[in-house]
Every structure is written in structure tokens, then in C-alpha cells.
Residue frames as qw, qx, qy, qz and C-alpha x, y, z in Angstrom:
[[0.131, 0.888, -0.333, 0.288, 10.26, 11.76, 6.49],
 [0.841, -0.046, -0.402, 0.359, 13.39, 10.08, 7.81],
 [0.331, -0.920, 0.110, -0.176, 14.74, 11.44, 11.04],
 [0.444, 0.536, -0.648, 0.309, 17.77, 9.22, 11.43],
 [0.301, -0.320, 0.698, -0.565, 16.43, 8.04, 14.79],
 [0.557, -0.103, -0.777, -0.275, 15.13, 4.52, 15.21],
 [0.648, -0.499, 0.147, -0.556, 12.66, 3.87, 18.01],
 [0.088, -0.357, 0.907, -0.205, 14.06, 1.26, 20.43],
 [0.672, -0.074, -0.562, -0.477, 12.27, -2.05, 20.03],
 [0.821, -0.377, -0.429, 0.010, 13.04, -3.73, 23.35],
 [0.630, -0.059, -0.418, 0.651, 14.76, -3.43, 26.69],
 [0.284, -0.575, -0.374, 0.670, 15.25, -0.44, 28.97],
 [0.077, -0.154, 0.271, 0.947, 15.47, 2.10, 26.15],
 [0.205, -0.377, -0.717, -0.549, 12.08, 1.07, 24.79],
 [0.348, -0.650, -0.640, 0.217, 10.50, 1.64, 28.20],
 [0.265, -0.540, -0.133, 0.788, 12.01, 5.14, 28.41],
 [0.186, 0.205, 0.536, 0.798, 11.09, 6.13, 24.84],
 [0.212, -0.533, -0.416, -0.705, 8.68, 9.04, 24.94],
 [0.458, -0.517, -0.630, 0.354, 8.44, 9.05, 28.75],
 [0.004, 0.532, 0.023, 0.846, 7.02, 12.33, 29.96],
 [0.299, -0.364, -0.708, 0.527, 6.30, 13.38, 33.54],
 [0.133, -0.567, -0.314, -0.749, 3.24, 15.60, 33.73],
 [0.018, -0.064, 0.610, -0.789, 2.55, 17.31, 37.07],
 [0.533, 0.077, 0.371, -0.757, -0.81, 16.41, 38.66],
 [0.703, 0.202, -0.528, -0.431, -1.19, 13.44, 36.33],
 [0.810, -0.298, 0.438, -0.250, -1.99, 10.00, 37.73],
 [0.469, 0.515, -0.704, -0.143, 0.46, 7.24, 36.84],
 [0.958, -0.231, 0.132, -0.111, 0.50, 3.53, 37.46],
 [0.167, 0.724, -0.668, 0.037, 4.12, 2.53, 38.06],
 [0.984, -0.138, 0.080, -0.080, 5.33, -1.07, 38.06],
 [0.229, 0.711, -0.661, 0.075, 8.75, -2.52, 38.65],
 [0.972, -0.074, -0.209, -0.071, 10.17, -5.99, 39.19],
 [0.585, -0.684, 0.421, 0.112, 12.94, -7.40, 41.36],
 [0.169, 0.624, -0.724, -0.241, 16.21, -8.63, 39.91],
 [0.282, 0.131, -0.934, -0.175, 15.62, -12.04, 38.33],
 [0.631, -0.394, -0.344, -0.573, 12.17, -11.96, 39.95],
 [0.382, 0.028, -0.788, 0.482, 13.60, -12.87, 43.34],
 [0.440, -0.680, -0.504, -0.301, 10.85, -12.87, 46.00],
 [0.288, 0.233, -0.462, 0.806, 12.60, -10.45, 48.38],
 [0.327, -0.272, 0.158, -0.891, 9.29, -9.08, 49.67],
 [0.721, -0.292, -0.606, -0.167, 7.93, -12.40, 50.86],
 [0.500, -0.242, -0.515, 0.653, 9.78, -11.23, 53.99],
 [0.119, -0.897, -0.419, -0.073, 7.58, -8.54, 55.57],
 [0.437, -0.755, 0.032, 0.489, 10.52, -6.68, 57.08],
 [0.416, -0.077, 0.494, 0.760, 12.29, -6.43, 53.72],
 [0.115, 0.641, 0.622, 0.434, 9.06, -5.25, 52.14],
 [0.263, -0.886, -0.312, 0.221, 8.67, -2.54, 54.78],
 [0.445, -0.391, 0.238, 0.770, 11.98, -1.06, 53.62],
 [0.188, 0.317, 0.587, 0.721, 10.42, -0.36, 50.22],
 [0.184, -0.801, -0.555, -0.131, 7.30, 1.06, 51.87],
 [0.416, -0.709, -0.118, 0.557, 9.44, 3.44, 53.96],
 [0.323, -0.172, 0.395, 0.842, 11.14, 4.74, 50.80],
 [0.023, 0.557, 0.651, 0.515, 7.78, 5.21, 49.08],
 [0.313, -0.844, -0.409, 0.152, 6.62, 7.21, 52.10],
 [0.454, -0.481, 0.088, 0.745, 9.82, 9.23, 52.00],
 [0.206, 0.146, 0.486, 0.837, 9.29, 10.44, 48.39],
 [0.180, -0.732, -0.581, -0.307, 5.71, 11.28, 49.29],
 [0.460, -0.754, -0.253, 0.395, 6.91, 13.16, 52.39],
 [0.408, -0.267, 0.260, 0.833, 9.43, 15.01, 50.21],
 [0.351, 0.653, 0.190, -0.644, 6.50, 16.25, 48.14],
 [0.020, -0.299, 0.738, 0.605, 7.36, 14.41, 44.91],
 [0.340, -0.204, -0.795, -0.460, 4.15, 12.37, 44.67],
 [0.602, -0.182, 0.379, -0.678, 0.83, 11.75, 46.32],
 [0.042, 0.080, -0.993, -0.079, 0.45, 8.02, 46.77],
 [0.633, -0.068, -0.139, -0.759, -3.04, 6.82, 45.85],
 [0.948, -0.129, 0.174, -0.232, -2.72, 3.03, 46.07],
 [0.277, 0.611, -0.741, -0.031, 0.00, 0.40, 46.02],
 [0.959, -0.218, 0.137, -0.121, 0.72, -3.26, 46.51],
 [0.056, 0.676, -0.734, -0.036, 4.13, -4.79, 47.04],
 [0.973, 0.057, -0.121, -0.189, 4.03, -8.37, 45.81],
 [0.846, -0.397, 0.237, 0.265, 6.83, -10.84, 46.65],
 [0.636, -0.070, 0.388, 0.663, 8.77, -9.88, 43.50],
 [0.216, 0.403, 0.373, 0.807, 7.24, -6.67, 42.14],
 [0.016, -0.434, -0.410, 0.802, 5.59, -3.36, 42.95],
 [0.083, 0.615, 0.571, 0.537, 2.45, -1.71, 41.55],
 [0.235, -0.454, -0.355, 0.783, 2.04, 1.91, 42.63],
 [0.147, 0.763, 0.488, 0.398, -0.61, 4.46, 41.65],
 [0.376, -0.432, -0.192, 0.797, 0.70, 7.99, 42.20],
 [0.254, 0.925, 0.252, 0.130, -0.11, 11.56, 41.33],
 [0.616, 0.140, -0.066, 0.772, 2.98, 13.55, 40.45],
 [0.159, -0.879, -0.217, 0.394, 3.54, 16.99, 41.94],
 [0.369, 0.917, -0.142, 0.043, 5.40, 19.89, 40.35],
 [0.286, -0.755, 0.590, -0.003, 8.50, 18.73, 42.23],
 [0.699, -0.162, 0.696, 0.026, 8.40, 15.12, 41.04],
 [0.554, 0.488, -0.487, -0.466, 9.21, 13.28, 37.85],
 [0.973, -0.014, -0.079, -0.215, 8.79, 9.60, 37.09],
 [0.757, 0.359, -0.433, 0.333, 12.45, 8.74, 36.65],
 [0.043, 0.534, -0.512, 0.672, 13.50, 10.63, 39.77],
 [0.729, -0.343, 0.230, -0.546, 10.81, 9.07, 41.96],
 [0.992, 0.042, -0.112, -0.052, 11.69, 5.56, 40.86],
 [0.542, 0.516, -0.474, 0.464, 15.43, 6.28, 41.10],
 [0.220, -0.524, 0.500, -0.653, 15.05, 7.32, 44.74],
 [0.847, -0.225, 0.203, -0.437, 12.70, 4.50, 45.78],
 [0.965, 0.193, -0.169, 0.052, 14.59, 1.74, 44.02],
 [0.479, 0.569, -0.461, 0.484, 18.07, 3.05, 44.83],
 [0.257, -0.526, 0.515, -0.626, 17.56, 3.73, 48.51],
 [0.893, -0.189, 0.176, -0.369, 15.51, 0.61, 49.12],
 [0.889, 0.309, -0.308, 0.142, 18.14, -1.54, 47.37],
 [0.222, 0.584, -0.553, 0.550, 20.85, -0.03, 49.57],
 [0.477, -0.399, 0.498, -0.604, 18.96, -0.80, 52.79],
 [0.964, 0.030, -0.006, -0.266, 17.77, -4.23, 51.63],
 [0.747, 0.412, -0.448, 0.269, 21.31, -5.27, 50.76],
 [0.011, -0.532, 0.579, -0.617, 22.52, -3.95, 54.10],
 [0.723, -0.267, 0.328, -0.547, 19.80, -5.85, 56.00],
 [0.984, 0.132, 0.008, -0.117, 20.44, -9.08, 54.06],
 [0.481, -0.638, 0.523, 0.298, 24.22, -8.65, 54.21],
 [0.727, 0.319, 0.523, 0.311, 24.50, -9.00, 50.45],
 [0.028, -0.517, 0.299, 0.802, 25.67, -7.06, 47.41],
 [0.168, 0.158, 0.819, 0.525, 24.18, -6.80, 43.97],
 [0.287, -0.182, -0.296, -0.893, 21.01, -5.59, 42.32],
 [0.276, 0.243, 0.772, -0.519, 17.65, -5.80, 44.03],
 [0.522, 0.637, 0.311, -0.474, 15.57, -4.31, 41.20],
 [0.627, 0.396, 0.470, 0.479, 15.60, -4.70, 37.46],
 [0.297, -0.111, 0.090, 0.944, 16.86, -1.49, 35.84],
 [0.151, -0.278, -0.436, -0.842, 13.70, -0.42, 34.06],
 [0.222, 0.342, 0.712, -0.572, 10.19, 0.32, 35.24],
 [0.067, 0.461, 0.724, 0.510, 6.86, 0.56, 33.48],
 [0.103, 0.329, 0.355, -0.869, 4.63, 3.63, 33.65],
 [0.053, 0.509, 0.752, 0.416, 1.10, 4.12, 32.44],
 [0.094, 0.032, 0.158, -0.982, -0.55, 7.55, 32.48],
 [0.197, 0.503, 0.814, -0.213, -4.21, 7.23, 33.39],
 [0.043, 0.445, 0.463, 0.765, -6.58, 8.98, 31.02],
 [0.185, -0.168, 0.268, -0.930, -8.68, 11.75, 32.53],
 [0.708, -0.140, -0.169, -0.671, -11.85, 9.67, 32.15],
 [0.597, 0.044, -0.795, 0.095, -10.49, 6.49, 33.76],
 [0.692, -0.639, -0.161, -0.294, -12.02, 5.38, 37.04],
 [0.142, 0.637, -0.632, 0.419, -9.23, 5.91, 39.58],
 [0.614, -0.339, 0.544, -0.460, -10.90, 3.90, 42.34],
 [0.961, 0.212, 0.049, -0.171, -11.45, 0.97, 39.99],
 [0.604, 0.595, -0.460, 0.263, -7.76, 1.08, 39.03],
 [0.176, -0.568, 0.628, -0.502, -6.80, 1.23, 42.71],
 [0.841, -0.142, 0.358, -0.380, -9.02, -1.76, 43.55],
 [0.900, 0.395, -0.186, 0.006, -7.44, -3.72, 40.72],
 [0.313, 0.649, -0.578, 0.383, -3.96, -2.90, 42.05],
 [0.329, -0.450, 0.648, -0.519, -4.58, -3.86, 45.67],
 [0.907, 0.006, 0.201, -0.370, -6.47, -7.04, 44.70],
 [0.507, 0.572, -0.642, -0.066, -3.31, -8.56, 43.19],
 [0.121, -0.330, 0.885, -0.306, -2.60, -10.81, 46.21],
 [0.692, 0.171, 0.504, -0.488, -6.14, -12.23, 45.98],
 [0.756, 0.546, -0.178, -0.315, -5.87, -12.93, 42.25],
 [0.395, 0.552, -0.729, 0.084, -2.47, -14.60, 42.76],
 [0.851, -0.273, -0.433, -0.115, -3.86, -16.78, 45.56],
 [0.349, 0.347, -0.582, 0.647, -1.51, -15.42, 48.22],
 [0.158, 0.055, 0.637, -0.753, -4.40, -14.72, 50.62],
 [0.002, -0.493, -0.855, -0.158, -8.13, -15.41, 50.88],
 [0.095, -0.916, -0.381, 0.079, -8.97, -11.96, 52.25],
 [0.397, 0.736, -0.090, 0.540, -7.31, -8.67, 51.37],
 [0.427, -0.828, 0.189, -0.310, -6.97, -7.81, 55.05],
 [0.920, -0.309, 0.178, 0.163, -4.63, -10.77, 55.45],
 [0.723, 0.393, 0.044, 0.566, -2.02, -9.31, 53.08],
 [0.448, -0.698, -0.201, 0.521, 0.27, -6.84, 54.87],
 [0.368, -0.300, 0.291, 0.831, 1.96, -4.91, 52.03],
 [0.129, 0.525, 0.586, 0.604, -0.71, -2.72, 50.44],
 [0.035, -0.522, -0.424, 0.739, -2.56, 0.53, 50.98],
 [0.144, 0.535, 0.532, 0.640, -4.98, 2.91, 49.30],
 [0.006, -0.119, 0.244, -0.962, -6.10, 6.39, 50.30],
 [0.562, -0.272, -0.305, -0.719, -9.75, 5.29, 50.23],
 [0.703, -0.245, -0.664, 0.078, -9.32, 2.73, 53.02]]
């Protein structure tokens, strides 16, 4: 049956196609900086993003389970609440952090790429295993030899 609608094949529209925000569901969210610039190699710039992540959690939109902020991207495992939705959470975190990062660096222009990736964990997936995989990113990339040496990560089980 033809519907007259063609599924987007690439770009931002393809990432948004079929996106659904289910309350109490666990999601792995990932987003990348503009042109993969390593803004977060600077700890103080990275802390701006962390503050905005804490703000959306404090506002009751998500419960943060685990995250790692790499020099040019973010991986964040969250559980949505009834108040939160994926697009809104990422809009707030990326928008507000970009504003404060640009202010701190005395620059203008994008900090983040427009889109983000979301993956809804299945009910039977091991959440702690997923969290360990997320926070081990700096080790796998060779940024540190011990996880405790990397400053921009957290998990509720630690």
C-alpha cells in the first residue's frame, strides 16, 4: 500500500523518523560536537555540559543512570520521566550548554551537531553492562589508563 510518504534515508530527518519518548523507558543518547571539535578536552568547558545534564535531571525530566563526556561527543544513559521527552531533554542540554560554552570561549556559532542518536534499551538488556560500556569509552580510546583518571563521567552504581 502506498502512503505517499517516503522514509528519510539520511541526515537529521532519518534520525528523527519514528522517534518516540516512552516514560520510564531507558534510553542511550549520543550526540557529537560541531565538526567533531574537541571542546570537552577542556575540563571547565565539559563541566558546563555536566551542569546542564544535572539541571534537566533536577527539573524532573530524566533520571541519569550513566554518562561519559568525551572530547567531542556525549554518551548518556537516562530513564525518562512522565515530564520528559527525548527531543526536549536534548534541546535543553545542547541549547543551554552551547550558549554558556560560547560565552565562556567568547565565540559564536554551533557547538553541537543538530541531530542526536537515541537507542531504547530492551526490557531484558543488562543496564549495568550498558553503563559499564558507556563509562569505559575513555579507556577504549586510550585517553587514560585507569577510569578514575578521567574526570567527565559518572554512573549511579559508583
